[in-house]
Each structure stands twice: as structure tokens, then as C-alpha cells.
N, C-alpha and C positions, 0 to 999 in steps of 0.2 A: 632764575636767569638774571644776570646783572644788567643794570642800565648804563649805557655808555654815554660819555660826554662826546662833544664833536671831535675832540682830538684823539678819540679812540680809547681813552682811559675810562675804566669803569669806576663807579663810586665805591666799590668794595675793594679797591686796591689792585685790580688786575687789568691788563690790557688785552684786547682781542683784536688782532690784526691779520688773522689768517695763519699766523705762525704760532710757535709754541707760546702758551700763556706764561706770564711771568709777573713778578711783583713790581708794581710801579706806584710811586708815591703821588701826592697831590700836586706836585710840580713837574710831573712827567719824567722823573728820574727812575731808571730801572735799577732795582736793588737785587743784586746777585751775590753779595759778599757779606759774611757775618764774622765779626771779630768776637772770639769767645774767651772771656776771662775765666780761667780754671781755678784761680786762687787770688785772694787779696794780699797775700803775704809776699814778702820779697827779702832776699838775703843781702841787699844793698839798701842804702838810704840816700839816693842821689839828691843833691841840693834843690833841683828844680821839680822833683817828683813827690817827695814824701818828707814829713818832719823827721828830724834826727831820732826822736824818741819812738818813732813808729806810729802805729794806729791802733785803735780798738779793733782787734781782729774778729772776723766772723766766727761763730761757733761752727763745729763740724756739721751739725744738723741743719744749719742755715745754707750750707753750700750745696749746690747741685751735685748729685752723684754722676759718675761717668755715663751710666745708663740713662739718666735724665737729660744730660747734655746731648747724647746721641739721639734721643727721641725728639728733642727740639729740632735738631738738624734734619732728621728724617722727614718731619712735618714740613719744614721750610724748603727742603729739597723738592718735595712734591709741589711746592708753590712757585719754584723758580730759582731757589738758592743753588749756586754752583761752586762757590769757593769759600773756604773757611780759613781763619788764622787763629792760632792759640796764643793767648797772651796771659798776663797776670795783673798785678803783681809780677812775680817771676814764675812762669809756668813750670820750670824744671824743678822747683821745690816741692811740687805736688807729687806724691808717691805714685809710681808706676804709670807715668804719663804716656809711655808708648802704647799701653793697652787702650787708652782713649783714642790715640791716633789710629790704631788698627780698626777700632769700631767705626770711626768716622770714614775711614777709607772704604769700608764695606757698604756705605750708604749709597744707593743708586742715585746718580745725578751729580754727586760731588766729585769733581775732577781735579781739585787742587787743594792741598793742605799745606799751610805755611806756619812758621813759628817765629814769634818775636821773643828774644831772650837777651839777657845781659851776658850770656855765654860763660858765666863763672862755673857752671856745672856741665857745660856742653861737651868737653873733651871726653868724659867718661860715658856720655849718653848718645853721642852722635851716631854711632853704628846702629843702635837699637831704634832710634828715631827714624833713621833713613829706611831701615828694613820695614818699619811699621807703616810708612807711607808719607812722611814729611818730605817734600820735594825741595823746599827752599827756606832760607832763614834770613831774618833781620837781626843784626847784632848791635846792641847799644854800646857805644864807646865814645867818651867825651874828651879824652886826652891820651896822647901817646907818651906822656912823661909819667913815670911811676908815681912819684910823690903827688903830682897834681891829680892823676886819676884816682888815687886813694882818697884825696881830700874831697873831690867832687862826689865820689861814691860813699864817702865816710866809712870805708872799710879797708883795712890793710891788705896788701897783696893783690889788689883787684886787677891791675893791668896784666900781670903775668898769667893769671887764670883766664882772663878774657882772650889774650893772644893764643894761649893753648887751645881754647875753644874755637877760635877762628881758624887755626891750622887744621883742627879736626874737621871743621865744616868743609874746608877745601878737600881734605883727604877722602872723605866719604862721598863727595860729589854733589853736595847741595848746590843748586843752581837756579836762579842767581843767589849770590851772597851779597846782602846789602848792609852797610855799616851806617847806623844812625848817629849823627853828631848833633847834640843840642848846642846851639850857639850861645855863648855868654861873654859879653864884653868884659875884659879884664880877667877872665878866667881861662878861656881857651881860644880867644880870637887870634892870638899870635901863632896858632897851630893850623890855621885853615889851609895854608899851602902844603904843610906836611901831610895832612889828611888827603888832600887832593892828589898828592904824589903817589899814594897807595894804588891809585887806579891805573897808573902808567904800565906797570909790568905784571900786575896780578889781575885776575878777572873779578875785581871787587867794585862794587857800586856804592860810592860814598855819598850819603845824602845829608845835607845841612838842614837843620830844622830850627825854626824860630821858637823861642821859649814861649809857652802859653801860661797865662796867669791862673793860679789857684790860691786858696786862702793861705797855704803854707809857703808860697814863694813870691808873695807880692813885692817885697823889697827887691828881690833879684830881678823879677820881670820888669819892674819900673826903672831900676838903675843900671841893669846890665844887659838890656835888650840890644841885640845886634841883628840887623836885617840880613836876609839872604842876598839882597842886592849888594850890600857891602862885602859880604863874604865872596861873592862871585868876582867883584872888582879886584879883591886881593889876589884871587887865583889867576885872573887874567893878566895881572902884572908879571906873573911867572912865565906864562906861555899862552898862546892863543887858544881860545875855546870855541868849539863849534857846536851848535844845537844838534842833538841826536834823538832818536826815538827812545833810547833807553831799554832796560831789560823788561821782560814781561812782569806784570804785577797788577795790583788792584788799587794802588794808592794815587795820590794827587801830585807826585813829584814831576818837575820839569827837568830834563836831563841835558847835559853837555859833556864833551870829552876833549881831551888833548889829542892832537893828531897822532894816529897810530896807537893809541892807548888800548889796553885789553879791557879796561873797565870804564866806568862813567862817573860823572859828578852830578848829583841831583840836588834840587832845592825844594823844600816844602815850606810854604809861606802862609800859615794860617792867619798871621797878623798883618803883614804888609800887602798881600795880594790874596784876598779871600777866594777860595776855590770851591765853595759849597755848591755852586751850580752843577758841579760834576760829581757830587757825592753819590756813591753806589753801595752804601753799607748801612748796616745796623750793628748793634753791639748787644751781646748777652753777658751780663755781669755774673760774677761767681755765685751770687745768691739768687739768680734767676730773674733779674729784671731785663726786659727787652727794651733797649734804649735806641731811639732813632738818631741820636746825636751824642757825641762825646760829652758835650757840655749842656747846661740847662737842667731843668727839673722834669722833663717829659720822659716817662718810662711806663712800661706795662708789666705788672707782675705775672710771671708764668709759673712760679714754683708751686703755688697752691693748686692751680688747675692741673699741673702735671701730676701731683700726688693724689689728686682726686680722680684722675683718669679722664679728664674732660678734653674736649676738642680744642686744640690750640689755635686752629686756623682763624677763628673770629678775632682772637687777641692779636695775632700777627697782622691781620687786615686793619685793625684799629690803630696799631702802631704805625703802619704805613700812612694811614689817613692823617695822623697828628704829627708826622715828621715835619720839623720846621724848615723854612726856606734856607736859613743860614744861622750860624752861631752869632752870638752877640758879645763876644769877648772885647774887653777894653784893656789895653796894656796897663799893668800896674793896679788893676781893680779886680775885685772878685765878683763884680756886679753880674757879669754874663756867664759865670762858671756854674751857676746853679747851686752854690754852696759847697762845691767840692773842696775838700781839704787837700786831697792828693789825687794825682792822675791814676794811681793804682786802684782807686775805688771803682773806676769804670773801665779799666783795661787799657787806658792810654791810647 
């Protein structure tokens, strides 16, 4: 039997309040959402995410199998997990990813499976992903101009492939469809209004995201930082914005819309307006580290215990216990990133 604090939180990471038990961290935040990195590899080299030369990739035997990922989700679903998102690297470069989706969709308690993707491969996989159980997608897109999109992604032909993937996402009925735009002064700041305009006549939810520093993007994050407040001000010059509830989801975005628009405009502000007090997530890396925060050095290895057939619940509880109150990022510095070279290392 667990010992309860006065606020109803137990010391072993559970809350007992007469309702369904769930995972609660040391700051009273209920954790129901797991971001799962299925691979560290990516078919793009976006300037804010990964070095142009790539990374030392994980070996095949270091990466969790689909069966191991599904086992982690089964255990955590029994503890209160309700929603998962597949990330990378780029998740669609991993072979037969719809098979994993179907396995996760069959886990009792999991009611929502989402996907974060650069959409380069989405056009040919959208139907199978939808059939397997993916309900909604987040698509990374940082420019609507072909040459600029290629330069940011460091790969030719990027924009045309992403737009085909976006069209396929609408065709198969993913809902909501969110477009993630990383703001970079001097790179895409003059396209803010163009991105916002996408939300007027299509059911698209455009989210502007502040660039976060890692060791591979320090110059960019120091010299090209653009706050979401500035982006919103640029959009408001085009037309009035009104606060709205926004689409369903698990993230920290704050939403607005143009009058009568089919979609919304969201902002995610990890640097200018910290939102860690509302954090509802943990992360599972491709090599089996359970991380309570995107940044920092705190993580709990699950792979060894999985392969030895050990009970994972004590490890999950310990990760809840050590989840930090907030990230310690400093613009233009790697001090708070925990030594991350690229966002792809922990699933972004």
C-alpha cells in the first residue's frame, strides 16, 4: 500500500482520489501521454535539428523492437497512459511502421495514436497508417518556397514531397492536421502571414514554434531567434485574431484564429513563455531510455529490463519521481540541453 501526501499524491508516483489511478509526478502533474521515438534516423537534415553530416546512428540491436515498444505501452497503459505519439528521427523511414501502429491500437486503454512526420514519405503511406490506427498527424514544414524549404531541410525536392503528403493527410481523413513551423529570423520570418493564411480555407492548424538550442544549432538559436509574440504581431497586422480553444491534442500550444477560418493558428513558446507547469508527457527514445523531459540528462534505461523480462513498473515510477519541474534551456547555449547534439536523439 502506498503512502499518500496531503495533496493525495503517493510517493510511488500514483494518485488515489477515489477515481481511476494514474501516473502523477512529484509536482502533481498527471502524465497520460508518451512520445515514442521509433528511430534516430531521418531523411532530412533540418538546420535547427541535426548536423548536415548526420549523426552516429544507433545499431539495429540497440533499437527497441516493435514488440518491446508495445510491451512498454502495455505496462504504462495499465498505470494510466492513454495517448501515444510516434516520432523519430523520421518515423516513416522505419520499415513497416503501420504494423507497430496496429499493435499499439490493440493495447487496452490507449485511445489516441498520433504521428509526427516531415511528410516526405506520407503520400504513399497515409492510407495504411490511417487503417492501422493513426488518427491525427503533425507535419513539419518550415517554408512554402521551394528553394528555401530545400535549404532549410538540406535536401532537394523537399517542399513538393511534403505538400503531396499534406494533401494525402487531408484525403484519408486525419484530424486534426497540424503544421509545425520552426521560427527563424532571416530564414522564414517573412512567411509567417503566408503560413497563417493556410488556416483560412483549409482545416489546418498552423503552429509556430520557437527554436530550441542544442549543440548543433547554437549559432542559429542565438542569432536567428524569433519569438512567437513577434510572429503573432505580424499575423495580427493582416487580420484580427481571436483566442480559441484549438483542436484536440496533447501539446502546450495556445491557439487563435481569423474570423470564420476553418483552421487555427497556434504558438508553442518553450523559450519566451515556459509552459512546463502543464507538462503531461514522458518520452521513450529509440534505444529504450524513458525520459521525463525532452532536455537534460535525466533518463531511465528500460531496454535491459525489457530483455530480461523484468517488471517495468518500478522503473516508470522512478522516472515519474525524478521528473524535473522545468527545463533549463538558455537561448544560444547548450547548458540546459543535457549535451544533446540533435533533437532527433530524444524524439523532438
